[in-house]
C-alpha beads as a LAMMPS data file, in Angstrom:
LAMMPS data file: protein, C-alpha beads

115 atoms
114 bonds

1 atom types
1 bond types

-500.0 500.0 xlo xhi
-500.0 500.0 ylo yhi
-500.0 500.0 zlo zhi

Masses

1 110.0

Atoms # bond

1 1 1 0.285 -0.053 -0.207
2 1 1 1.453 3.851 -0.136
3 1 1 0.272 7.096 0.444
4 1 1 0.347 9.892 -1.636
5 1 1 -2.026 13.596 -1.778
6 1 1 -2.897 15.679 -3.861
7 1 1 -2.653 19.250 -3.769
8 1 1 -3.578 21.833 -5.945
9 1 1 0.566 22.602 -6.028
10 1 1 1.215 19.883 -6.933
11 1 1 1.154 15.586 -5.394
12 1 1 3.636 14.665 -1.883
13 1 1 6.313 12.330 -1.717
14 1 1 5.148 8.587 -2.180
15 1 1 4.856 6.840 0.838
16 1 1 4.644 2.919 0.961
17 1 1 3.882 0.876 4.371
18 1 1 5.670 -2.650 5.067
19 1 1 3.482 -5.852 3.522
20 1 1 1.136 -7.014 6.350
21 1 1 1.348 -3.471 8.097
22 1 1 -1.797 -2.291 9.608
23 1 1 -2.867 1.295 9.491
24 1 1 -4.190 2.440 12.342
25 1 1 -4.720 5.881 14.131
26 1 1 -0.979 6.101 15.019
27 1 1 0.679 4.386 11.909
28 1 1 -1.230 7.089 10.370
29 1 1 -0.145 10.090 12.171
30 1 1 3.318 9.073 12.509
31 1 1 4.245 8.179 8.703
32 1 1 1.551 10.257 7.273
33 1 1 0.341 12.911 8.444
34 1 1 3.531 14.445 10.673
35 1 1 5.896 13.981 6.856
36 1 1 2.401 15.761 5.010
37 1 1 2.830 19.022 7.509
38 1 1 6.582 18.855 8.483
39 1 1 8.015 18.114 5.114
40 1 1 5.727 18.355 2.005
41 1 1 3.233 21.080 2.309
42 1 1 5.779 23.080 3.652
43 1 1 7.845 22.664 0.179
44 1 1 4.465 23.351 -1.762
45 1 1 3.044 25.894 -0.391
46 1 1 5.897 27.889 1.084
47 1 1 5.067 30.860 2.698
48 1 1 0.689 29.922 2.565
49 1 1 1.524 26.816 4.688
50 1 1 -0.034 27.448 6.814
51 1 1 -3.504 28.421 4.942
52 1 1 -3.628 24.360 3.868
53 1 1 -6.672 22.975 4.822
54 1 1 -5.723 18.874 4.865
55 1 1 -9.462 16.672 3.435
56 1 1 -9.573 13.213 4.349
57 1 1 -11.630 11.020 3.884
58 1 1 -13.536 8.744 6.897
59 1 1 -11.120 5.938 7.045
60 1 1 -11.092 4.835 10.734
61 1 1 -7.597 5.616 11.008
62 1 1 -8.537 9.397 9.518
63 1 1 -11.270 9.868 12.179
64 1 1 -10.071 7.618 15.011
65 1 1 -9.968 9.951 18.238
66 1 1 -5.906 9.705 18.088
67 1 1 -5.559 11.139 14.820
68 1 1 -8.045 14.750 15.586
69 1 1 -6.545 15.237 18.485
70 1 1 -2.980 15.647 16.916
71 1 1 -4.138 17.782 14.155
72 1 1 -6.287 19.990 17.119
73 1 1 -2.988 19.713 19.119
74 1 1 -0.630 20.556 16.332
75 1 1 -3.022 23.803 15.459
76 1 1 -3.350 22.392 11.577
77 1 1 -6.387 23.047 9.497
78 1 1 -8.328 19.718 8.410
79 1 1 -12.051 19.508 7.430
80 1 1 -13.894 17.105 10.347
81 1 1 -16.294 14.576 9.179
82 1 1 -18.941 16.395 8.297
83 1 1 -17.419 16.815 4.677
84 1 1 -20.838 15.638 1.799
85 1 1 -20.172 12.430 0.357
86 1 1 -20.106 11.639 -3.404
87 1 1 -18.361 14.692 -4.112
88 1 1 -15.939 14.631 -7.004
89 1 1 -14.808 18.168 -6.524
90 1 1 -13.736 17.101 -2.516
91 1 1 -12.937 13.256 -3.527
92 1 1 -10.760 13.363 -6.323
93 1 1 -8.691 10.192 -5.353
94 1 1 -11.772 8.625 -5.289
95 1 1 -13.499 10.602 -8.759
96 1 1 -10.685 10.476 -10.849
97 1 1 -6.783 9.051 -9.805
98 1 1 -7.940 5.592 -9.017
99 1 1 -10.225 5.705 -12.243
100 1 1 -6.851 7.020 -14.448
101 1 1 -4.572 4.867 -12.660
102 1 1 -7.237 1.725 -13.506
103 1 1 -7.001 2.586 -17.466
104 1 1 -3.640 4.085 -18.075
105 1 1 -2.985 -0.082 -16.006
106 1 1 -5.001 -1.949 -17.531
107 1 1 -4.505 -5.452 -17.628
108 1 1 -0.868 -4.630 -16.320
109 1 1 -0.037 -8.006 -13.247
110 1 1 0.929 -6.162 -9.858
111 1 1 4.222 -7.086 -9.564
112 1 1 5.543 -7.270 -5.131
113 1 1 7.883 -3.981 -4.286
114 1 1 9.351 -4.507 -1.699
115 1 1 10.819 -1.113 -0.709

Bonds

1 1 1 2
2 1 2 3
3 1 3 4
4 1 4 5
5 1 5 6
6 1 6 7
7 1 7 8
8 1 8 9
9 1 9 10
10 1 10 11
11 1 11 12
12 1 12 13
13 1 13 14
14 1 14 15
15 1 15 16
16 1 16 17
17 1 17 18
18 1 18 19
19 1 19 20
20 1 20 21
21 1 21 22
22 1 22 23
23 1 23 24
24 1 24 25
25 1 25 26
26 1 26 27
27 1 27 28
28 1 28 29
29 1 29 30
30 1 30 31
31 1 31 32
32 1 32 33
33 1 33 34
34 1 34 35
35 1 35 36
36 1 36 37
37 1 37 38
38 1 38 39
39 1 39 40
40 1 40 41
41 1 41 42
42 1 42 43
43 1 43 44
44 1 44 45
45 1 45 46
46 1 46 47
47 1 47 48
48 1 48 49
49 1 49 50
50 1 50 51
51 1 51 52
52 1 52 53
53 1 53 54
54 1 54 55
55 1 55 56
56 1 56 57
57 1 57 58
58 1 58 59
59 1 59 60
60 1 60 61
61 1 61 62
62 1 62 63
63 1 63 64
64 1 64 65
65 1 65 66
66 1 66 67
67 1 67 68
68 1 68 69
69 1 69 70
70 1 70 71
71 1 71 72
72 1 72 73
73 1 73 74
74 1 74 75
75 1 75 76
76 1 76 77
77 1 77 78
78 1 78 79
79 1 79 80
80 1 80 81
81 1 81 82
82 1 82 83
83 1 83 84
84 1 84 85
85 1 85 86
86 1 86 87
87 1 87 88
88 1 88 89
89 1 89 90
90 1 90 91
91 1 91 92
92 1 92 93
93 1 93 94
94 1 94 95
95 1 95 96
96 1 96 97
97 1 97 98
98 1 98 99
99 1 99 100
100 1 100 101
101 1 101 102
102 1 102 103
103 1 103 104
104 1 104 105
105 1 105 106
106 1 106 107
107 1 107 108
108 1 108 109
109 1 109 110
110 1 110 111
111 1 111 112
112 1 112 113
113 1 113 114
114 1 114 115
């Protein structure tokens, strides 16, 4: 599994989860959110980094109390749980990127990538 963020100013670094990793709130905070806010967003937005707001779906690791407290305690801007469902404007990964990757990759058989 991998994680990548899509922003108006470009994508974030791609981060891979080791095989058989359980992506819980602790993993999400340590390996996704911290690098995102400390490395990727400042690199993409420079002086405007504080104005960026995080939008993620309602996966268990995203909505867990540990994750929400980390975002609140760190004063990062994020869209809370009440985000509009089925919104192509707010969910580009669901409505564009996944389909695009499926079309581009077509019949390519996946191989195990060891990182």
